[in-house]
C-alpha positions in Angstrom: 71.8 -58.4 76.4 68.3 -59.7 76.7 67.3 -58.2 73.4 70.4 -59.7 71.7 69.5 -63.1 73.1 66.1 -62.8 71.6 67.5 -61.8 68.3 69.9 -64.8 68.3 66.9 -67.1 69.1 64.9 -65.6 66.2 67.7 -66.5 63.8 67.3 -70.1 64.8 63.7 -70.1 63.6 62.6 -71.2 60.1 60.0 -69.0 58.4 58.3 -70.0 55.1 54.9 -70.0 53.5 53.7 -73.0 55.6 55.2 -71.9 58.9 55.4 -68.1 59.2 57.2 -66.4 62.1 55.3 -63.3 63.1 57.3 -60.5 64.8 54.9 -57.9 66.1 55.1 -54.7 68.1 51.7 -53.5 69.4 51.1 -50.1 70.9 49.0 -50.3 74.0 47.1 -47.1 73.4 43.6 -48.5 74.2 42.8 -49.7 77.7 40.5 -52.4 76.3 43.6 -54.2 74.9 44.6 -57.1 77.2 47.7 -56.1 79.2 49.3 -56.6 82.6 47.7 -54.5 85.4 50.9 -52.5 86.0 50.7 -51.2 82.5 47.2 -49.8 82.7 48.3 -46.5 84.3 50.6 -45.9 81.3 47.8 -46.6 78.7 45.5 -43.9 77.4 42.2 -43.7 79.1 39.0 -45.1 77.5 38.3 -41.7 75.8 37.8 -42.5 72.2 38.6 -39.0 71.1 42.0 -39.2 72.7 42.7 -42.6 71.0 41.4 -41.2 67.6 43.6 -38.2 67.8 46.8 -40.2 68.6 46.0 -42.9 65.9 45.2 -40.4 63.1 48.3 -38.4 63.8 50.5 -41.5 63.5 48.6 -42.7 60.4 48.7 -39.3 58.7 52.5 -39.1 59.2 53.0 -42.7 58.1 51.0 -42.2 54.9 53.7 -40.0 53.4 56.2 -42.9 53.7 54.1 -45.8 52.2 51.0 -47.0 50.5 47.8 -48.1 52.3 45.7 -51.2 51.8 42.4 -52.1 53.4 41.3 -55.6 54.4 38.1 -57.0 56.0 38.2 -60.4 57.7 36.2 -62.5 60.1 38.2 -65.0 62.1 36.4 -68.0 63.7 38.7 -68.9 66.6 39.0 -72.0 68.6 41.1 -71.7 71.8 40.0 -74.4 74.2 42.0 -77.3 72.7 44.9 -75.3 71.2 47.2 -75.0 74.2 48.9 -71.6 74.2 47.6 -70.8 70.8 44.5 -70.8 68.6 43.0 -72.4 65.5 41.7 -69.8 63.1 39.3 -70.1 60.1 39.6 -66.8 58.3 37.0 -65.5 55.9 38.0 -62.5 53.7 35.6 -59.8 52.5 35.6 -57.0 49.9 33.2 -54.2 50.7 31.2 -56.5 52.9 31.0 -59.4 50.4 32.9 -62.6 51.0 35.7 -63.6 48.7 35.3 -67.3 49.1 38.5 -68.2 47.2 40.6 -66.6 50.0 39.2 -68.6 52.9 42.1 -70.1 54.8 42.9 -72.0 58.0 45.9 -71.7 60.3 47.1 -72.2 63.9 48.8 -69.4 65.8 51.0 -70.1 68.8 53.2 -67.9 71.0 56.9 -68.8 70.8 58.0 -66.8 73.8 56.2 -64.8 76.5 55.3 -61.3 75.4 57.8 -58.6 76.3 56.4 -55.2 77.5 58.4 -52.0 77.0 57.5 -49.0 79.1 58.9 -45.6 78.0 60.7 -43.8 80.8 60.9 -40.2 79.4 58.7 -38.1 81.6 59.9 -34.8 80.1 57.9 -35.0 76.9 54.3 -34.0 76.4 54.1 -36.1 73.2 51.7 -39.0 73.9 53.4 -41.1 71.2 56.5 -41.1 73.3 54.6 -42.4 76.4 52.7 -45.3 74.9 53.8 -48.8 76.2 54.7 -51.5 73.7 54.1 -55.2 73.5 56.7 -57.3 71.6 55.5 -60.7 70.5 56.8 -63.6 68.5 54.3 -66.1 67.1 54.3 -69.0 64.7 51.5 -69.2 62.2 51.1 -72.7 60.6 48.9 -73.2 57.6 46.2 -75.9 58.1 44.3 -77.9 55.5 41.1 -78.8 57.5 38.4 -77.1 59.4 37.3 -77.7 63.0 33.7 -78.0 64.2 33.4 -75.6 67.1 34.6 -72.0 67.7 34.5 -70.0 70.9 35.3 -66.5 69.6 34.3 -64.8 66.3 36.6 -61.8 65.6 35.7 -59.2 63.0 38.6 -57.0 61.8 38.6 -53.9 59.6 42.3 -53.2 58.9 44.3 -50.5 57.2 47.8 -51.5 56.5 50.7 -49.3 55.4 53.8 -50.9 53.8 56.8 -48.5 54.1 59.3 -47.7 51.4 63.1 -47.1 51.4 65.0 -48.0 54.6 61.7 -48.7 56.6 60.5 -51.3 54.1 61.0 -54.2 56.6 58.0 -53.1 58.5 54.2 -52.8 58.0 51.9 -50.7 60.1 48.4 -52.1 60.8 45.5 -50.1 62.2 42.8 -52.6 63.1 39.2 -52.0 64.4 38.2 -55.1 66.2 34.7 -56.4 67.1 34.2 -59.7 68.9 31.3 -61.9 69.8 30.7 -65.4 71.2 27.3 -65.6 69.7 27.4 -67.7 66.6 23.8 -66.9 65.4 23.5 -65.8 61.8 21.6 -62.7 62.8 24.3 -61.5 65.1 27.1 -62.2 62.7 25.3 -60.4 59.9 24.6 -57.4 62.1 28.3 -57.0 63.1 29.5 -57.7 59.6 27.3 -54.9 58.1 28.1 -52.5 61.0 31.9 -52.8 60.4 32.2 -53.7 56.7 29.2 -52.2 54.8 30.5 -48.6 54.5 33.9 -48.3 52.8 35.8 -45.4 54.4 39.2 -44.3 53.1 42.0 -44.0 55.7 42.1 -40.2 55.1 38.4 -39.9 56.1 38.5 -42.2 59.1 38.4 -39.3 61.6 35.1 -37.9 60.4 33.3 -40.7 58.5 33.9 -43.8 60.7 32.1 -44.6 64.0 35.0 -45.1 66.4 32.7 -46.1 69.2 31.5 -49.2 67.4 34.6 -51.5 67.6 35.4 -53.2 70.9 39.0 -52.1 70.7 41.4 -50.3 68.4 44.8 -51.8 67.7 47.9 -50.2 66.2 50.8 -52.4 65.6 54.0 -52.9 63.6 54.7 -56.2 62.0 58.2 -57.2 60.7 57.9 -58.3 57.1 61.6 -58.5 56.2 63.9 -61.5 56.1 64.1 -63.1 59.6 67.8 -63.7 59.0 68.3 -59.9 58.7 66.5 -59.1 61.9 68.6 -57.4 64.6 68.3 -54.8 67.4 68.5 -51.9 65.0 65.2 -53.2 63.4 63.5 -52.8 66.8 64.8 -49.2 67.0 63.2 -48.5 63.7 59.7 -48.9 65.2 60.1 -45.7 67.3 61.5 -44.0 64.2 58.4 -44.9 62.2 56.0 -43.8 64.9 57.8 -40.5 65.2 57.6 -39.7 61.5 56.3 -36.1 62.1 57.6 -32.7 61.4 59.6 -32.6 64.6 61.5 -35.8 63.7 61.9 -34.6 60.1 63.6 -31.4 61.3 66.0 -33.4 63.5 66.8 -35.6 60.6 68.0 -32.7 58.5 71.7 -32.5 57.5 73.5 -30.6 60.3 75.9 -28.1 58.8 79.3 -27.4 60.2 80.3 -24.0 61.6 82.3 -23.0 58.5 79.4 -24.0 56.2 77.1 -21.7 58.1 79.7 -18.9 57.7 79.9 -19.6 54.0 76.1 -19.3 53.7 76.2 -15.8 55.2 79.2 -14.8 53.2 77.4 -15.7 50.0 74.9 -13.0 50.8 77.2 -10.3 52.4 80.5 -10.8 50.5 79.9 -13.0 47.5 83.1 -11.8 45.8 85.2 -13.1 48.7 83.3 -16.4 49.1 86.2 -18.5 48.0 88.3 -17.2 50.9 85.6 -18.3 53.3 85.3 -21.7 51.6 89.0 -22.4 51.9 89.0 -21.4 55.6 91.2 -18.4 55.2 88.3 -16.1 56.3 86.0 -16.6 59.2 83.3 -14.9 61.3 85.5 -11.9 61.9 85.8 -11.1 58.2 82.0 -11.1 57.7 81.7 -7.6 59.2 83.4 -4.4 58.5 87.1 -4.5 59.5 87.6 -2.3 62.6 90.3 0.3 62.5 92.4 1.8 65.4 91.4 5.4 66.1 94.6 7.3 67.2 95.3 11.0 67.8 96.6 11.5 64.3 93.4 10.2 62.6 91.2 11.9 65.1 92.6 15.3 64.3 
């Protein structure tokens, strides 16, 4: 009922190029991500290898269902006078070099308090099934002018996967985040070069990227479909996307009926009589040799 009320509220919102509604589901797999205290025991520990293993498994499986794109941005953020939101000046980079034409400004405000979802299945050993989620709805509004002071500078190296077919309403973002409050040019250049200078493909992240350098690692799903089409089934798709591995693929195979299985065996053992199995006249009993009654006459 609560989820349906949220969906109904989302449908009342207007989303366009100037005022974009952001629907986001973030996996709380890194303890360094801000979250309520009661969730911390459900979040992976600070071991980077554990985080890397989980992230790369999810990304590897997702890559077979969409195309990847890499972006580099520096967000200069002002939060002190923005109420429950923030003002952002965003600079975009390509291989560590700024693309000045893509500089933009926007404000981001939370529309509703974040909702935290805690998996309750204790029977599985799959870490993906145990990761808590954070569901957020924000409004991003395009701004035309800059501000003078910023209290956070956030560097983001992001790998995004846009899905195809029935999952195309979602995008997966893997983001390596580094932050500082030091606005000196020397510090900013050092972080920029440390995060952006070396271009690493998503396939080689596990071995060629320094996972200890970012301050935190974020993996999230953002809804990119039509807001008017958003419903509860779209939320359920998030779990489907995260479970795109061999185990899930096997459970998504077409399940054959009992008679279809009999026909498959009959095609090998009794191909000339296959039509009788297909029309249901024959069944499991007719797959083997027909038993005969042994009486005294036959015995002697």
